[in-house]
C-alpha positions in Angstrom: 22.6 -24.7 -14.6 21.1 -21.3 -15.0 22.2 -18.8 -12.4 19.1 -17.2 -10.8 19.3 -13.5 -9.9 17.2 -11.9 -7.1 15.3 -9.8 -9.6 13.4 -11.0 -12.6 11.5 -9.4 -15.5 7.7 -9.5 -15.4 5.9 -8.7 -18.7 3.1 -6.1 -18.4 0.6 -4.8 -20.9 -0.3 -1.2 -20.3 -4.1 -0.7 -19.8 -3.9 2.8 -21.2 -1.8 2.6 -24.4 -1.6 -1.2 -24.7 2.2 -1.1 -25.0 4.1 -4.2 -23.6 7.0 -3.6 -21.3 8.9 -5.3 -18.5 9.2 -4.4 -14.8 11.3 -6.0 -12.1 10.0 -8.2 -9.3 11.9 -9.9 -6.5 12.1 -13.7 -6.5 10.5 -15.1 -3.4 13.4 -17.4 -2.6 15.6 -14.3 -2.0 13.1 -12.6 0.4 14.1 -13.0 4.1 11.8 -11.4 6.6 13.4 -10.0 9.7 10.5 -8.3 11.5 7.0 -6.9 10.8 5.8 -3.6 12.3 2.3 -3.2 13.8 1.0 -1.6 10.6 2.3 -4.5 8.5 5.5 -2.8 7.2 7.9 -5.7 6.7 11.7 -5.4 7.4 13.9 -7.7 5.2 17.5 -8.9 5.7 18.4 -7.1 2.5 16.3 -3.9 2.1 17.5 -3.6 -1.6 15.4 -6.7 -2.2 12.3 -5.3 -0.6 9.3 -6.2 -2.8 7.8 -2.8 -1.8 10.3 -1.1 -4.2 8.8 -3.0 -7.2 5.1 -2.9 -6.4 4.3 -0.3 -9.0 4.3 -0.9 -12.8 5.2 2.2 -14.8 4.7 2.2 -18.6 7.7 3.8 -20.1 5.8 4.8 -23.2 2.9 6.7 -21.7 3.6 7.0 -18.0 0.4 5.2 -16.8 1.4 3.7 -13.4 -0.5 1.1 -11.6 -0.5 -2.1 -9.4 -2.2 -5.5 -9.8 -4.9 -4.0 -7.5 -6.0 -1.5 -10.1 -9.1 -2.1 -12.1 -8.2 -3.1 -15.7 -11.0 -0.9 -17.1 -11.4 2.9 -17.1 -14.6 4.6 -15.9 -16.4 7.0 -18.3 -14.1 9.8 -19.5 -11.2 8.8 -17.3 -9.1 7.3 -20.1 -9.2 10.5 -22.0 -8.3 12.5 -18.8 -5.4 10.1 -18.3 -4.2 10.7 -21.8 -4.3 14.5 -21.3 -2.9 14.7 -17.8 -0.4 11.8 -18.0 0.4 10.5 -21.5 0.6 13.9 -23.2 2.8 15.3 -20.4 5.0 12.2 -20.2 8.8 12.4 -20.8 10.1 8.8 -21.5 11.4 7.2 -18.4 12.2 3.6 -17.7 11.5 2.3 -14.2 11.9 -1.3 -15.3 15.4 -1.6 -13.8 16.7 -1.9 -10.3 15.2 0.8 -8.1 16.4 2.9 -5.2 14.0 4.1 -2.5 13.9 7.5 -4.2 13.0 5.7 -7.5 10.3 3.8 -5.7 8.8 7.0 -4.2 8.5 8.5 -7.6 6.7 5.4 -8.9 4.2 5.5 -6.0 3.5 9.2 -6.6 2.9 8.5 -10.3 0.5 5.6 -9.4 -1.3 7.8 -6.8 -1.8 10.5 -9.4 -3.2 7.9 -11.9 -5.4 6.4 -9.2 -7.0 9.7 -8.4 -7.6 10.5 -12.0 -9.0 7.1 -12.7 -11.2 7.2 -9.5 -9.8 3.9 -8.2 -11.5 2.4 -5.1 -10.7 4.0 -1.8 -9.1 0.7 -0.7 -6.6 0.8 -3.6 -5.6 4.4 -3.0 -5.3 3.7 0.8 -2.8 0.9 0.0 -0.7 3.2 -2.1 -0.6 5.9 0.6 0.3 3.4 3.3 3.1 1.9 1.2 4.4 5.4 0.4 4.6 6.2 4.1 6.6 3.0 4.6 9.2 4.2 2.0 9.6 7.4 3.9 10.0 5.3 7.1 12.8 3.5 5.3 14.4 6.9 4.6 13.9 8.1 8.2 11.7 11.0 7.1 9.3 10.8 10.0 7.3 14.0 9.2 6.5 13.0 5.6 5.8 9.4 6.7 3.2 10.7 9.2 1.6 12.9 6.5 1.0 9.9 4.2 -0.2 7.8 7.1 -2.8 10.4 7.9 -4.1 10.3 4.3 -4.0 6.5 4.3 -6.2 6.5 7.4 -8.7 8.8 5.7 -9.0 6.5 2.7 -9.3 3.3 4.8 -12.1 5.0 6.7 -13.8 5.9 3.4 -13.4 2.3 2.1 -14.9 1.0 5.3 -17.9 3.4 5.2 -18.6 2.5 1.5 -17.7 -1.2 1.7 -15.5 -0.8 -1.4 -12.9 -3.2 0.1 -15.3 -6.1 -0.6 -14.0 -8.3 -3.4 -10.5 -6.9 -2.8 -7.5 -8.7 -1.1 -8.3 -6.8 2.1 -10.6 -8.4 4.7 -12.9 -6.6 7.0 -10.6 -7.4 9.9 -7.5 -5.9 8.2 -9.4 -2.8 7.3 -10.7 -2.3 10.8 -7.3 -3.1 12.3 -5.5 -0.5 10.1 -8.0 2.2 10.9 -7.4 1.5 14.6 -3.6 1.2 14.1 -3.3 4.4 12.0 -5.5 6.2 14.5 -3.2 5.1 17.2 -0.2 6.4 15.2 -2.0 9.8 15.0 -2.3 9.8 18.8 -6.0 9.1 18.9 -6.0 6.1 21.2 -9.7 6.4 22.0 -10.7 6.0 18.4 -8.1 3.1 18.0 -9.6 1.3 20.9 -13.1 1.6 19.4 -12.1 -0.1 16.2 -10.0 -2.7 17.9 -13.0 -3.5 20.2 -15.2 -4.0 17.2 -12.9 -6.7 15.8 -12.7 -8.4 19.2 -16.5 -8.3 19.7 -17.6 -9.2 16.2 -14.8 -10.9 14.4 -12.8 -12.8 17.0 -13.3 -16.1 15.1 -12.4 -14.6 11.7 -10.1 -16.8 9.6 -7.4 -14.1 9.8 -6.4 -15.0 13.3 -3.0 -13.3 12.9 -4.6 -9.9 12.6 -7.1 -10.8 15.4 -4.2 -11.6 17.7 -2.4 -8.4 16.8 -5.7 -6.5 17.5 -5.9 -8.0 21.0 -2.2 -7.1 21.7 -2.8 -3.5 20.7 -6.1 -3.3 22.6 -4.4 -4.6 25.8 -1.6 -2.1 25.3 -4.0 0.8 25.2 -5.8 -0.6 28.3 -2.6 -0.9 30.3 -1.6 2.6 29.3 -4.9 3.9 30.5 -4.5 2.1 33.8 -1.2 3.8 34.4 -2.7 7.2 33.9 -5.6 6.4 36.3 
């Protein structure tokens, strides 16, 4: 019988240079969830097997870094810009092996750089920024974590205002919830309550009842805190 390891190789074809390479992923049977934070950051029994570490694909040949959420095509002129700013500056590195938190942080920053050059949707960039903040949370670097949470909030708001989350994996409820939650993290409880209220009033019967329930919990929490101050 073949011995299964926690990590396996996933074959990826680079959208920029068309090279084929492998990147590590975590087998689902080895993933054991312990707890989930209010912004969806998930704690695992073995943090070395956190799928967050392996979310980014980095082409070792040209440096183009992406996720499965990236568009496979390049808008006008962005492929050439990517070649000039990434490929031509790239020194061969292989992130296709086991990663530390520090390795993962580097991959997210590479993907963020590529997303900005490529003009990926706001919702995609927001997801990168949120996950990057989580990595700094894992490293107990609170100030940097908050820096990236603030930028993630800005991009989620931009996504909501332009509706570019439509046809993505993110529902309207999750986008509104994260705007509220990240606003709360930034100390703006009034703004948070506004977005939580919108979910309760307009989307209480949405199929994503887990997020609706989390929204009610956070809204009641704010209300109780306001009562204590009164």
